[in-house]
Structure formats: structure tokens, C-alpha cells
N, C-alpha and C positions, 0 to 999 in steps of 0.2 A: 251518928253513924250506927247502923244496926249491928247487933252482936254477931250475926251470921257473917256479915261482910268482914268484920275484924278477924274472925276465926279463919276465913278463907285467905285473907291477906297474910295472916301470920303463918299459915301452912305453906303458902307459896314462898314466903321469905325463907322459912326453914328448909324447904326443898332446894331452893337456889343456893343457899349457903352450903348445904351438903354436897350439891353438885360441884360447886367450886372447889371444895376441899378434896373431893375425890379426883377432880381434874389435876389439882396440884400434886397429889400423892402419886397418881398413876404415871406421871412423867418420869418418876424414878423406877417404875416397875415395868417389866417387859411383858405386860398382859394387855389385851384389848380394853379400851376404855369402857365399852358397854359391859364387859364381864365384871370390871371393877365396880360399876354402878349396881349391878345385880347383887354382888357380894355385899356392898354397903347397905342396900335395901334389906337383904336377909339379916344382917347384923342389927340394923335398926329395928326390924320387926321382932327379933328375939329379945332385944333390950327395950322394947316399947313400954312395958309396965314401969320400968325405972325412969325412962326419959319423960314419960308423961307427968311425973311428979315435978319435973323441972320446967318443961316447955308447955305443959298442958296436953290435951288429947291430940293424938296424931291419927286422924281419920282420913284415909284415902280409899276411894272406891273405884276400882278399875272396871269400867263398864264398856260395852261395845260402842256405845254412842260417844264416850270420851275419846276412845282410840280412833274410831273411824271419822268422826266429825271434826275433832280438834287436832289430833296428832298426825294422822295419815296424809291429809291434803298437803301440808307444808313439806313433809318428808318426800313425798312423791314428786311434788312440783320442783323442789330444789334439785333432786336427782335428774329429772327430765330436763330442767332448764340448763344444766351443765353437760348434757349428753349431746355430743356432736352428731348431727343427723347423717352426715356422710359416713361416719364410722358405724352408726347403727344400721344404715342401709347396706354397708359392706358385709356386715355379719348377720343380716336379717334371716337367712335360711336356717342357721343353727339356732338362733334365738327363737324363731317361730316354732321350730320343732320342739324345743325344750319347753316353750311356754304354753302351747296348746295341746298337741298330742301328749306331751310330757305330763301335763296336769291330769289328763284323763287316765293315762297309764299309771301314774302315781296313785290316783284315787282307787283304781281297780286292785293294784298290787297290795297296797296298805289295807284296803277294805277286806280283801279275801283273807290275808294273813291274820289280821286282828279278829275277824269273825270266827276263824277256826281256833284261835288260841286264847280268846277271852270270852266273856259273857255277852258281848255285844252281838246283836243280830246282824245279818249281812247288810241290811239297809242302813242301820245306825253306823256300822263300821265304814260304809261308803261315804256317809256324811263326814265322819272323822277323816277319812282319806282325802276328801275334797278340801277341807279346811287346812289340813297340814301340808298340802301341796304348794302353798304359797311360801316362797323363799324370802328371806330378809337379808339384804346385802350390807346392812349398816356397818356391822363390825368388820366384815370382810373388806369393804371398800376403804374404810379408815386404815386398815392394816396395809392394803395395797398402796395407798398414797404415801404412807410413811416409809415403805420399803422400796418404792420405785419399781413396782411391777409394770410390765409392758402395757401400754395403753389399750391395746386390743383385748387383752385378757380382762382388764377392768370393765371395758365396754360390754363384753360378753356376759359377765356376771351381773352387772347393773341392768343391762337391757333385758336380760331374761327375767329378772325379778320384777321389773316394772310391768312387763306384759303378763307374766304368769300370776301376778297378784290379781289383776283384773279377771283373767280366765278362771282362777280358783274361786273367786267370789261368785262369779256367774254360775259355775258348776255346783258350788255349794248351795246356792239358792234353788237350783233345779232339784238336787237330791233331797233338800229339806222339804220341798213341796211333795216329793214322792213319799217321804216318811209320814207327813201329816195327812195326805189324802189316801195313801195306800195304793195308788195307781200310777202307772208310768206309760206315757205314750211317746215313743221315740221320735216320731215326726214332730209332735207338739213341743217336746223338749228341745229338739234341734232348732226349731223355728224361734222359740223363746231365746235360745242362746244367741242366734244371729241377730235378733232384734235388739237385745241388750248390748251386744258388742257394737253393732253399727250405730245404735242410738248414742252410746257413750262417745264413740269417735266423732259423730256429727256434732254433738254439743261442744266437744273440745275444739273442733275445727272452727265452728261459728264464733264462740266466745274468744278463743285464743287468737284467731285471725283478726277479729274486731279490735281486741286490745293491742295486738301487734301493730295494726294499722294506725291506731290512735297514738301509740307511743312514738311511732316514726315521725309524727308531726308535732311532737312536744320535746322541748329540751329543758326539762326541769326534773332533777333527780328525785325530789320529794313526791311530785305527782306520779312519776313513773313507778317509783317504789310502791306507792299506795295502790296504783292500778294492778300491779302484780299480786299484791296481797289479796285484793278483792277478787282477782281472777282465780287464784289458787283455791280459796274457800268457796267462792260463788259458783264456780264450775262444778265442784263436787256436790254442793247442795242442790243445784238445779238438776243435775243429772239424776241424783237419787230421788228427787221429787217426781221426775218423769219416769222413774222405775227403769232406768238404764244404768250402765256401768259408770259410777262416779270416778273410779280409779282410772279407767281408760280415758275418760274425759279430761282429767287433770294431767295425765301423761301427755296427751295430744296437745293441750294448751301450753304446757311447759316446754315441750319440744319446739313448737312454733315460735314462742316468744324468745326462748334461749338462743335459737339459731338465727332469728331475725335481729337480735340485739347487737350482733357484731357489725351489722351494716347500718342499723337505724339509730343506735345509741352513741352518744359521745363517750370517749374513753373514761372520763370522770364518772359519768352515770353508770357505765358498765362496771367499774371498780366498786362503786358504792353498792350497786345491786348484788354483786357477787359476795361482798362482805356481809350485807344484810341477810341474804338467804343462807349463807354459811352459818351465821349466828342462830337464825331461826331453826335450822336443821339441828344444830348442836343442842339447842335448848329442848326441842321436841324429843330428840333421841335420849338426852340425859334424863328428862323427866319420866319418859315411858319406861325405860329400863330400870330406873330407880323404883318406880311404882311397882313394876313386876316383882322386884325383890321384896318389897313391902307386903305384897299380896300373897306370896307363896307361903304355904304352910308345910315346912319341911317334914314335920312329924307325921302329917297325914300321908306322905308318900310311902311310908313303910308298909302301909296296908295294901297299897296298889303297886308295889315295887315290881312284882312279876309281870303284871300287865304292862307297866311302863316300859320295861325292858323289851317286851314283845313289840310294842309300838316303835321303840327306837330301832330295833332290828328291821322291822318292816319298812320304815322310812329310809333307812340306810340302803337296804336291798333295792328298793324302788328307785332311789337316786342313782345308784350304780347302773341299773338297767337302762334308765332314761338317758343318762349322759353318754355312756359308751355306745348304746344303741343308736342314739340320735347322731352322734359324731360319725359313726360308721356309715350311716345313711347319707348325711350331708357331705361327707368327704368325697363322695362319688360325683357330685355335680357343683359343689361350691368350694370356696377357699378352705383348704384342709385345716383341721384342728389337730395339733400334735398330741401324742399320747400323754406327755407330761402335763399339758394344759388340761386334758380330760381328767387327770387325777385331781388337779386343783379344783376344777369346777365341781367335780363330784363331791369332794370333801368340803367344799366351801358352800354347800347348799344349806345354810343356816336358816332356822325358823325363828319368827319373832312376832312383831306387833300385829300384823294382819291375821295370822293364825289365831292368836289370842282373842282378837276382836270378834272373829267369827265364832269361836267356841263360846264366848260370853254372850253372844247374841242368840244362842239356842233358846227356844221358848221353854218356860218353866213347866209346860205340860208334858215335857219329855221325862220329868221326874229324875229318877236315879241315873238314867242314861246321860242326862245333861251333866250332872256332877262328875260322872265317870269320864266323859269325853274331855271336860275341862281339866281334870287331873292328868289325863294322858297328854293333853296339849302342853300343859305346864312342864311335864316331865321331859317331853321331846325338846321343847325350847331351851330348858336349862342344860340338857345334854349337848345340844348343838353349840350353845354359847361357851360352856365350860370346857368341853372336850375338843370339839372341832375348832372353835374359835381360838383357843390357846395353842393348838398344835399346827395351825396352818402356816405360821411363820417358819418354823423349823422345816416343814415339808417343802416350802418354796425354796429354802436354801439347799435342802438335800437334793432336790430336783434341778438345782442350778438355774432356776428361773430368775433369781436375783443374784446380785454379787455376793460372794461369801462374806461372812461376818468378820473374818480375820483382818482384811484390809480396813474395813470401816472402824472396827474396834481399835486397831492399832493407831489409826489416824486420830480418832477421838482422844485417845490417851496422850499421844504426843502433842496434839493441839492444846489440850488442857494444861499439860506441863509447860508448854511454851507461854501460855497466857499467865500462868502462875509466876514464872520467872520474870516476865516483863512487868507484871504488877509489883514484884519484889524489888526490881531495879528502881521503879518509880517511887516505891515506899522509902528506900534508902536515900534517894535524892530529896524526898520531902523532909526526912529526918535531918539531913545535912542543912537544908535551907532554914530549918527551925532551930539549928544550933544544937541538936541532940547527939550528933556524931561528928567526929573530926573529919577533915579532908582526907587524911591518910586512910582511915577506916572506910570511908566512902569509896575511895579509889580501889582498895583491896577487894571490897565486896562486889562492886560493879564489874571489876575485871573478871572475878570468878564467875559471877552470874552471867556475864557476857559470853564467856567461853561455853557455858552450858547452853545458852540461848542459840549460839552459832551451831553447836553440835545438833541440837534438836531441829533447827531450821534445815540443816543438811539432810537429816533423816526424813523430814517431811517432803523435801524435794525428791529424794530417792523413791519415796512411796508414790508420789505423783507419777513418776516414770513407770512404776510397777502397776499402779491402778489409775490410768488416765481419767476414768470416770469421776474419781474423787476430786481431781484438779478442776474438772469441768463444773462439777456441782459447786465447789467453793467459789470459783470465779463468778458463776451465774448468781449465786446467793449474795455475794459481796456487792456485785453491780446492782442487784435489785435493792439491797439495803442502802446503797448510795443514792439511788433514785428516791427511795422513801424518805431519806434524810433531806433531800432537796425539797420534797413535798412539805415536810415539817417546817423547814426554813421559810418557805413561802407563807405558810399559815402564820408563823411568828411575825414576819414582816407585815402582813396584812393586819394582824392584831395590834401591832405597835404603831400602825399608821404610816409606816415607811413607804408602802406602795398602795395604790388605789385598788378598789374592788375590780375594776376593769383590767388593770395590769395583772392582778392575781389570777383572774380567770384565764387570761391569755397564756400566762406562763404555766399555770396548773395543767391546762390542756396539753401543752408541749411535753411536760414531764409525764403525765398520765399516758400519753400515746406511746412514749418510749417504754414505760413500765409495762403496759399491756403487751407490747411486742416482745419484750424480754421474757415475760411469763409464758408466752406462747412458744418461744424457743426452748424454754426450760421444760415445759410440759407439752410437747408436740402432740397433735391429734394423730 
């Protein structure tokens, strides 16, 4: 086995172990997982000279090809695959306004401000404005799911990001051509934009529709999963080879297959596919944000701090104008967007993988301008992750978009105390059975613990009356866990030979069907 392959394998294992450790630690911390990964990357980067003495060289190169060809397709496909088309269509007016005119307006505002306050020329500043217009909903959506944010709000944030990523990439390409050639033809630029967009959508429709048709005639989860993987990466690569939008192609293919899966896939296949793509997205997100932390040189930021602050201010101003202006416009002819939701969407416009990929793809011929734009991009990305990403939860609570923490925290405390008491009673009974305590001691302890258990159970019942949503969540989660236990029992019975493969498949489909319907009731579209 070649030395290079061993080094790559070792590096991957090291990154996966670090990702797992961060995931375990972050469960105890109230910060977004992506933020924790970037922090871990920064720490590892600072401690790299010491760590290399133990683990060997840690060499990670964050290139545009690595992000765009390896990480972006699965991230976009997973998001589009799980996006309900009816919800997307319902919110299409505001999403389109934010994703297309919003990208252009962001480019202009950021470009003008940064050209006036930094050493960048207007053309180079517009290139920076185009690439920084791409939003990244990864940290926001993860937070939304954990806090139970209304589905429509999550769809707005995710739908906007999926479409504006494609628009930002196209506009970035046009502006980069202007910088390299020194000329700009509005009619030609508009025509190129239309060709790239329509071409990307066409590739997505053709390949996505073809795979969806093929999957509808197959009932094998291994083949269906393999086809979706080939579709996610193949659609992007083919579209880029044809010089059209790979992002829009993947979005279209993901939407078609995700919405067709409810009708064409068996419940078992649907669950397996959801779990598979959830893991792939988790892995891609984890690695990319960890590598971002490894790549950032914190000490170099001190020299560019003033310019970075200008860029952050410009991006923030542009986001405010785009969101509030777009909502004011669409509220006149589409389903209104409340002012509270506008606050969240405005502050939730985080930047991430796509912006970094575009910055890193700048040609070396741009010289110092390329380095300057990359540093500005890293600065904006870190700000949106560390500041906006960590404060969005409190803002959601302050705006009362989600239930207040008081009820949730009190329930968790009482529930944990109840579990501890029940475990204590079981422990006393175990000691009694082993002859370690007398019957008299056992009776005294269990009676005292039983009174405490009864008091806590009554408190929890009162909390359910005060916060009905807590009771609903507990019931739904408990019922879902019962169904998953039935699934594990079926697997054990098949493994032990108690039931045949045919019986297992028949019963598994029954359980999976109930499980899917339960999850849809828990997380309604």
C-alpha cells in the first residue's frame, strides 16, 4: 500500500475521531455544532506543532474543488431531498425575491461599501459582494430543528439558501469575467445568466426525473440509495462540464426525487434513505467546518481587522435591506411574512461553504487582491458563525417564536430527577436481592423514594397542563421509540432464526409504515 494512501487514510481517521469527540462534547453545550467544530479546528491548528509530534503531519488543503465537487453536492442534495415541494411553492415569491434580486442587491451594496472603505477597486469589490451573497443555512437549520421552529420559517431559510447559492455562483462567474476581460456587456451578461440557470434546471429535471422514474420501478433500498448517490454527484459534475449551474441542477434533482419518494418508495426504503442522507450531510458538514477551523490563521486577521469589520458591516446592512425590503414587496401580493420572522431571517443569513469555495477559486493572477478577498471572506464567515449563529437561539426565544425555555428546562430537571429516583429504587431492590441490605432497610428506603417519585410525577403532570406541547412531544417521542423497539425486536427474531425473511419483511413494512406516519404527525409539513 502506497505511503500517500496510508497518510490520507490516517488523516481521515483523525478527522472522524475529532468530529465524534466534538459531537459528544457539544451535546452538553448550548452552542451550534458547526461553531464547536470551527473552534475545535482553530484549537487543533494552534496546537498543530505539538500534535504532529504524536500523530504525524496534519496537512489539510481547503480548495474550491474540494468544497464544490466533494462537499457541496451532498449538502445541497440532502437539503433539497427533504424540502417539501408544496411548502416551497407556497413560499416561492419571497424565496425568489431573496434569492435572485436579493443576490444582485447584496453584491451592489457590499461592493460599493467595501470599494469605498478598503483598497479594493469597485470591480474586485463587486466580485467579493457576489461570492459573499451565498447564504449557508447549515447551523441555522440544525438549530431550528432542535428548538422546534415553525416549519414555514425553516422552509423559507432553507429554500432561499438553495436558490441563492446557485444565483450567487452564476453572478460571481459573470463578475469574474468582467474583471479578467475588463469589459461588461449587460445584454451578454444577462443572456449568460439565463443560459446557466435554465441549463442547470434542465440537467436537474432530466437526470432527476430519470432516476425518480427508475426508482419507482425498483424495490431494493441498496440500489435506490446507490442511485441517489450517483445522482447527487453526477448531476453536479455533468452540469459543471456543460458550463451550467451545478448547484441548481442538484437542487432540482433532489426536489424531484425527495417529493417522488413519498409515493414511489416503500416506508422501509424511505427510512433508510433519510438516515443515509442525514449521515452523509452530518459527515460533510462536520468535515468542512472542521477544516475551516484548521485553515484559518487567526494571527493574520489582526492586519486586516479594519477591512474585515467593514466587510461584516456591509454584509449586515445588505442583508437587512434585502430581507425587509423583499418582505415589504411580497407582503403586498403573497402570504405575509411577519416582522418577527423578518428579524430571524435577516439575522440568520449565515455565510459558509459556498462563499469560501468561490473565494478560493479566484485565479492566482489576481495576486494580492485574491489573498485580500479570501481573508475578508474568512472573517465574515467566522463572524456569522460565532456571533449570529450563537445568538439566534436567544433571539428566537425573545421574539417568542419558540416556547420559552422555562417550561422546557423545568421539565428536563424534573424528568431527570424522576429517572434518578426510579433508578435508585431499582438499585435498592437489587441490593436486597443480593443480600446486601435487610428487608426493613429496603422498605424504609423504597417508601421514602416512592413518596419523592409520586411528588415529582404530580409536578410533571401539572407542567403538562401548563405546557401542553411538552406532553405532546413526550407522547410522540415515546410512541416513536416503542415502534423503533419493535423494529429492533424484529431484527433480533430474524437473526435468531425465529422468523423467516419473508415474515420479517412483511412485519417490518407494517412497523415502518406506522413509524413514517408518526414522524409526519410529529413534524408536519
